[in-house]
N, C-alpha and C positions, 0 to 999 in steps of 0.2 A: 504494500500500500504506500503510495506516495503522499507527501503532504506539502502544503505551501501556505503562505500567509494570505488569508482572505480578509479584506476590509469591507464590512457591511455596515452602512451608515445607520445610526440611530441618533442623529444630532451631533455625535462625536464619532471618531473612527475607533472601531473595536477590532482587535486581532483575535482570530480563532484558528485552531488547527483543523484543517478540513481534509476529508478523504476525497481523493481525485480518482474518478473512474476513467473510462475510455474516452470516446470521441466527444460526448456531450452535445450531440447535434439535435437531440430531441426528436419528436415526431414531426415529419415534414408535412406541412399543409398541402392539400391538393393543388396541383398546378405549379408548384415551385420546381424550377428546372435549373440545371447547371448553367452558369453564366459564361459567356465567351471571354474568359480571362485565362491567359495562358500560363503565367508563372508567378511565383512568389520567391523572390531572391533576396539574399542578404547583400545590401549595397555597401555596407560599412559597419563600423562599430563605434559606439561612444567610448570616450576615455574612462568614464565612470558609469557604473550601473545606476539607473535612476527610474523612479516612477513618481507620479503626482507632480511632474515637472511641467514646464511649458516649452513649446517649440514654435518658432516664428520664422517665416521666410523673410530674409532681408532683401533690400532693393538690389544689392550686388549679386544675389543668387545664393549666398550662403544660408544655412539654416542654423538659427540660434537655439540652443538648448540650455535652459537655466533652472537651477534649484531642484527641488523635489526631495525624495528620500532614496537612500541606497541600502534599503533593508536587505539583510542577508539571513535573517531567521525570524521565527514567529514572535520572538520576545524582544526585538530591538527595533528602534527607529533612529535613523541617522539623517537628520535634516541637513541639506546641502546648501552651501553658499557658492559652490562652484558653478561655472558655466563654460560652454564650449561651442564651437561652430563646426558644422559639417559642410564640406564643399562637394556638391553632387558631381562636379566635373572631375575632380581628382580622387573622389571617394575617401578623402582624408578628414579626420577630426583634429581640431586644434584647440588647446586649452586657452582660456581667457583669464584675465584678472578676476578674482572672486568678486561677487556682489558685496555690497556693504552689509547685508543681512542675509542669513540663511532663510530660505522660503520654501514652503510646500503647500500644495493646493492653492496657489496664488493665481493671478492672471497676468498675461502679457498682451499689450496692445501696441501695434505699430501705427504711428501717425504718418501723415503724408511726407514729412521730411526724412523719413527713414528711421527715426529714433524709436526704440521699443520701451514702453513704460511698464514697470512691474508694480503691481498693487497687492497688498495684503499677504497673507500666509499664516502658518500655524505656530510659529516658534514662540514669540513673546510680544509684550506690549509695545516694543519699539517698531513693530510692523505697521504702525501708522505712517512711517516714513516711506516716501515714494522714491524710486530710483529709475533711471533709464539707461539703456545701452546705446551708446553713440558709435555707429559703425565707423565713422571717420576717425575717432580716437581709439577704437577697439577696446573700449573700457566703459565702466559704469559710473554714473554721475548722480549724486543725490539731488532731489528736485521737490522739495516741499513735503507736505504730509496730508493725510486724510484725518477726519475727525474721530474715526473709530477703527479699531482693529477688526478685520473681517477676512474670512476665508470661505471657500465653497460659494463664492459670490459670482456675480456676472459683471463684466466690463464691456461696454459697447461704445465704439467710436461714433460720435455724432457728426452731422454734416458740417458743422462749424469748426470741427477739429477738437472739440472738447470730448471728455470721456465720462460716460454715465456709469456709476457704480451702484449696484443694487443688492441688498440683502446679504446673505451669507451666514455663517456660524460666527459666534462671538457675542460680546455684549452689545446691546442696542442695534442689532443688525436687522431691524425692521426699517432702518433708515436708508435713504438714497442720497448720493452725493454726486456732484459734477466737478471734475478736475480740469483745470485749464492749463495745458502745457505751455502756453505763451507767457503765463505769469507765475506758474507753479503755485496756484491758489486753488482752494477747494470751497465749494458752496453746498450746504445742505438744501435739498430741493423737495423733501417730503418723506413720507413713509409708506410702507406697503400695507395692503389690506389682506387679511387672512380670515379663515373661519375660526374665530378665536373664542377662548373662554375668559379673556381679559381684554382690555382696550387695545393693546398692541402685543405683538409677538414676533420673534425672529422668523425668517423664512430663508432657507438655503437650498442648494442643489436644484435650482430652477434653470431655465434656459432663456436667452434673450436674443432679439434680432432688431436691426435697424430696418425700418420700413421705408418705402419709397417716398412717403410724405415727410420724412425726417423724424417721425416718432419712434419710440422703442417699445416693443412688446415683450412682456415677461410671462412665461408659461410654467404653471405647476410649481412644484417645490415640496419642501419638508417643513412642517410646522404644526401648530395646534389646531384642533378641530372641535366644534361643539359636540359632536356625536361620539367622542371617545376620550378616555383619560390619557391615551397614549399620544405621543407625537406621531404624526402619520402623514402620508402624502396628501397634498391639497390640489384641487383642480382650478384654483383661482387663475385668471388671466387678467393682466393689467397693462395699461398703455401709458407711457410717459410722454407728455407733450413738452418739448424743450422751449417752445415759445411762451407758453403759459406757465411753465414750470409746475405742472400739475399732473398727478397720477390718478387715473380713473379705472374703474373695474369694467371689464368687457365680458363677453360670453364665456362661460367657463369651459374647461375641457370636459369631454365625455367621461373620462376616467382619471381621477386624481392620481398623480405619479410624481416620483422624484428620481434622481440619478438616471434620468432618461436622456435622450438627445433629440434635437429638432433641427431641421434645415429649411431654408427658404428655397422653394422650387421656382423654376423659370416663369411659371404663370402667376406668381404672387402668393400662392398658398404656402402653408407651412406644414411639413410632414413631422408629426410628433411621434416618437418611436420608443417603445419598450419602457424601461425603468422599473421602479418598485411600486406595487400597489398594496392595498390593505383590505382584508375581508372582515375586519372586526376582531380577528384573533391572530392572524399571521400577516407579516409583511413578506411578499413574494415577488420575484421577478416576473415581468409581463412580456407576453409575445404579441400584444395588441399594438396597433398604431391608429392614428387619426389624422385627418386632413382638416386644418384650420384655415379659414379664409378671413384674414383681418380686415378686408375691405367691407364685408357685410356681416361679419360675426357668425357665419355659419360654420358648423363643424360636423363632419361625417366620418363614419368608420373607414379605416384604411385596411389594406391587406395584412395578413398575419406574418410575423417573422417566422423563420424556420425553427427558432429556438427562443425561449424567454431569456432576456438578458438585461443587465444593468451595468453601470460603470464601463460602458463601451464608448466608441466614438463613431459619429456619422459625419462623413466629409463629402460636400458637393463636388462632383467632378466637372471638368470643363464642358462635357457634352450634356449636362443637366441631370445625369443620374447621380445616385447617392451611394457611397461605399460605406458599409456597416462593418466595423472591425472590432474583434475581441469582446471582452466583457466576461461577466460571470453570471451564473444562474443559481439563485439561492432562495431559501424560504426559512424564516425564523418565526417560531411560535412564541408570541409575547407572554403567554400564560405559563408555559413550561420552560422557556428558554432553549428549546430544541432547535438546532440549526442544521439544515441540510444544504450543501452547496457543491457545485462542480464548475470547473472552468470550461469556457466555450471555445471550441476548436474549429469552428467554421465561420467564415466571413460570408457576407451576402451583399447584393447590389439591388437597389430599388430603381426601377425604370418608370418615370412618370408617364411615358408614352403608352405603356401597357398596364400601369397601376399594379405591378407585380414585383415580388422579390425573387431573385435568382441566386442559387448557391454559387459561390466561387469554387472553382475546381481545385481539389486538393485541400488537405488540412492546413490550418494556420497554427503557429505556435501560440499556446495559451498565454494571454496577456490581458490585463486591465489596468486602469490608471495609466495608460500609455498616452502618447501625444501623436497627432497626425497633422500633416501639412501637405499642401501642394507646392511644388517647386515653381519657379517662375516660368518654366516651360510646360507646366501642367502635369508633371509626374507626381504620383501619390506616394507619400512616405509614411510609414508607421514606425514610431521611435520609442524604444525602451518599454517600460511598463512593469507590472508585477505578475509573476508567473511561478511555475514550479522552481523551487530553489531560491526565490527572492527576486530582487530587482534585476532587470535585463539590460543588456548593452546593445542589442541588435538594432540596426537601422535597416528596416525592411522596405524594399521597393516592389511595387506591384506593377507588372507589365499588363496594362489593361488595353484590350483590343476592341 
């Protein structure tokens, strides 16, 4: 029996020793077919194993990997301040000067001038400090601060170049802030609405997108609900209007979920995928999806995933399809504490033209809390993550045809 570290969220990260079986592909829904994807290859290696890190494509073509954890056992966490770049042309990784602060489950946002801003993380109270990576200097620079420590939050680049931060874990993370890179200043712009037993509550592990009208939509998350004493997934959807600096509630999701993924489709709809749901007793991974149209507030069921998964990544491809990579499939009974989990070893692709998922040919290495990016020439990379034996170093390249 093999074992690895599984992190299953319940407001904070909990480590548990899990039994890992075989493929973990689950029951394949009718109509799911292999996708025309030829190969999964190792394009390179990071200098440090890491998960819960960020990966960002720079304007010069390099990929920046920063922070995270280099966990090597089920009982240890090693928060990283290290950073490195990977050059897709040379397939080489290069160490960078360390960040000012070690960060994990933080966010990174590239602004138009090429700088990459780091927000939040899980280490200590100093993580109100903001820093950015300057590709011209090849180094990190301190740049002001936020009002509150937050992790498992969202960061969205607005049309005016400012960055909208919402929710997350930590104290007072029902708040939202806007950071201005031109002045390194922060402004509080409101707080989130949730299904609460008190006036305000934190909400983490949601997703966000910049819409064509300049507003930001926030979907789902993890927080308090009126119908249960447990922290649980919520179906709340909210929209931030940067002109009015106001957050309003929109049509909710069909299924409350957190640790899910969502992507904007070419037609303006949002595909909301997987995550963790709640049946009143257990929190379990989901294989359901839904299609949310922010223009009119309509939401309809989407096709089923081949396997229930959370802590995965969904990455839009240049041709409009969506690549679903990694994750884990788990269930925890909140009354007994019983936990069942397995790592997911299949990737799949959603095609909006057919409204179907297709399995990627061949098995994928088990990984979650990994990072994914598209290179400047549209190649898809999956980087690091947590799997059997701990944090991984592989930089995987998918040859998508």
